[in-house]
C-alpha positions in Angstrom: 76.0 -52.9 -7.1 78.6 -51.9 -4.4 79.5 -48.3 -3.7 82.8 -47.5 -2.1 83.3 -44.5 0.1 86.7 -43.1 0.4 88.0 -43.6 4.0 88.3 -40.4 6.0 91.9 -39.4 6.8 93.1 -39.1 10.4 95.1 -36.1 11.5 98.4 -38.1 11.3 97.5 -39.4 7.8 96.8 -35.8 6.8 100.2 -34.7 8.0 101.9 -37.4 6.1 99.9 -36.9 2.8 99.6 -33.2 2.8 101.4 -31.6 -0.2 104.5 -29.6 0.6 103.5 -26.7 -1.6 100.5 -24.6 -0.6 98.4 -24.4 2.6 95.9 -27.0 3.5 93.4 -28.0 6.2 91.9 -31.4 7.1 88.1 -31.0 6.9 85.7 -34.0 7.3 88.5 -36.4 6.5 89.6 -34.7 3.3 92.6 -32.5 2.5 91.3 -29.0 1.5 93.5 -26.3 0.0 93.3 -22.9 1.7 93.3 -20.0 -0.7 93.0 -16.3 0.0 92.6 -13.1 -1.9 95.2 -10.3 -1.6 92.8 -8.3 0.5 92.3 -11.2 2.9 96.1 -11.6 3.1 96.6 -7.9 3.8 94.2 -8.0 6.7 95.8 -11.1 8.2 99.3 -9.7 7.7 98.4 -6.5 9.4 97.3 -8.4 12.4 100.3 -10.7 12.4 102.7 -7.7 12.3 100.8 -5.9 15.0 101.0 -8.9 17.3 104.7 -9.4 16.5 105.4 -5.7 17.4 103.7 -6.1 20.8 105.6 -9.3 21.5 109.0 -7.7 20.8 108.2 -4.4 22.5 106.9 -6.0 25.7 109.1 -9.2 25.6 106.1 -11.5 25.7 106.6 -15.3 25.7 104.7 -15.9 22.4 105.5 -16.6 18.8 103.1 -15.6 15.9 102.7 -17.8 12.8 100.5 -18.0 9.8 101.2 -21.5 8.6 100.6 -23.6 11.8 98.2 -26.5 11.6 96.7 -28.1 14.7 94.4 -30.9 15.5 90.8 -30.2 16.6 87.9 -32.5 17.3 84.3 -32.0 16.2 81.3 -32.7 18.3 81.0 -36.2 16.7 84.7 -37.0 17.3 86.0 -36.3 13.8 89.6 -35.2 13.7 90.2 -31.9 11.8 93.4 -30.1 10.9 92.9 -26.4 11.2 95.2 -23.6 10.0 94.2 -20.2 11.3 95.1 -17.1 9.4 97.1 -16.0 12.4 98.2 -18.1 15.4 99.7 -16.9 18.6 101.5 -19.7 20.4 103.2 -20.0 23.8 106.9 -19.9 22.9 107.7 -22.9 25.3 105.0 -25.0 23.5 106.4 -24.0 20.1 110.0 -24.8 21.1 109.3 -28.0 22.9 110.0 -30.0 19.7 111.6 -27.8 17.2 112.6 -30.6 14.8 108.9 -31.5 14.3 106.8 -30.2 11.4 104.6 -27.2 12.4 101.6 -29.2 13.6 100.3 -29.0 17.1 97.9 -31.0 19.2 97.7 -28.7 22.3 95.6 -25.5 22.3 97.3 -22.3 21.1 96.8 -19.0 22.9 95.0 -17.0 20.2 93.6 -17.9 16.8 92.5 -15.3 14.2 90.3 -16.2 11.2 89.7 -13.6 8.5 86.4 -14.5 6.9 86.1 -15.4 3.3 83.4 -17.2 1.2 83.4 -20.2 3.6 82.4 -17.9 6.5 80.2 -20.6 8.1 83.4 -22.5 8.9 84.7 -19.6 11.0 81.4 -18.7 12.7 80.1 -22.2 13.4 82.6 -25.1 12.9 85.8 -23.5 14.0 84.1 -21.6 16.8 82.9 -25.0 18.2 86.2 -26.8 17.6 88.4 -24.0 19.1 86.2 -23.8 22.1 86.3 -27.6 22.5 90.1 -27.5 22.2 90.4 -24.7 24.8 91.9 -21.9 22.7 91.8 -19.0 25.2 91.0 -16.3 22.6 89.5 -16.4 19.1 89.0 -13.6 16.7 86.7 -13.5 13.7 87.6 -10.6 11.4 84.6 -10.1 9.1 86.0 -7.3 6.8 83.5 -8.2 4.1 80.5 -8.3 6.4 79.4 -11.6 5.0 78.3 -13.3 8.2 74.7 -13.6 9.3 72.6 -10.6 10.3 72.3 -12.1 13.8 76.0 -11.5 14.2 76.5 -8.3 12.2 73.2 -6.5 12.6 71.0 -5.0 9.9 72.3 -3.5 7.8 75.4 -5.7 8.0 78.5 -3.8 8.9 82.1 -5.1 8.9 83.2 -6.1 12.4 85.8 -7.8 14.6 84.5 -10.4 17.1 86.7 -11.4 20.0 85.7 -14.6 21.8 87.2 -15.3 25.2 86.9 -18.5 27.2 85.1 -18.1 30.5 85.5 -20.1 33.7 83.2 -22.8 32.3 85.2 -23.2 29.1 82.6 -21.4 27.0 83.2 -18.5 24.6 81.9 -15.1 25.4 81.6 -12.8 22.4 82.3 -9.1 22.1 81.8 -7.2 18.9 84.0 -4.2 17.8 83.3 -1.8 15.0 84.6 1.5 13.7 86.8 3.5 16.1 86.2 1.0 19.0 89.5 -0.2 20.4 89.9 -4.0 20.4 90.1 -5.5 23.9 92.4 -8.6 23.9 93.2 -10.8 26.9 96.4 -12.0 25.2 97.6 -8.4 24.2 96.1 -6.0 26.8 98.5 -3.3 25.5 97.1 -3.6 21.9 96.0 -0.1 20.7 94.2 -1.1 17.5 90.7 -0.1 16.5 88.4 -2.3 14.5 88.6 0.1 11.6 92.4 -0.1 11.4 92.1 -3.9 11.1 89.1 -4.0 8.8 90.6 -1.5 6.3 94.2 -2.8 6.4 
């Protein structure tokens, strides 16, 4: 008896087959719908609006999006299509081909993932893929404190993690909680505390 396995989609096939309605990622060769609670969306929107405010106020050369998909590669060479909750992109990169659909293959400046039930994706898979791609700054916003104790401590407390690429291309992690002010390489003028983000 023969068994047939469905062929894994490439990033280009994902872009051509992805439904127009809704938000999706390419994960292990399959199109996966991305769904979020209102609470999750409120936290992501608060961050997006805060970034937009800084970009306008300081005339920074970035755009902020919440629908951008870009190609990443796993350790075993599998192409993935990732859609962060918030993406900060160099304006020149974004505008280099404005007639294209919003899919990128070059690293963006900053990616933010607001954790949900599939938190392992953010802490493990995306962390590795974003580092591999060379995304300068990566935030994990764990407002539900659902990550592992090794990240969040015991008892687990909601936190914002900021990962910055070092000279060797490896992420260095800093944890922010409560009234601690977030330190961002992309937005040094940012005056947000972890609590403001986590309770948005």
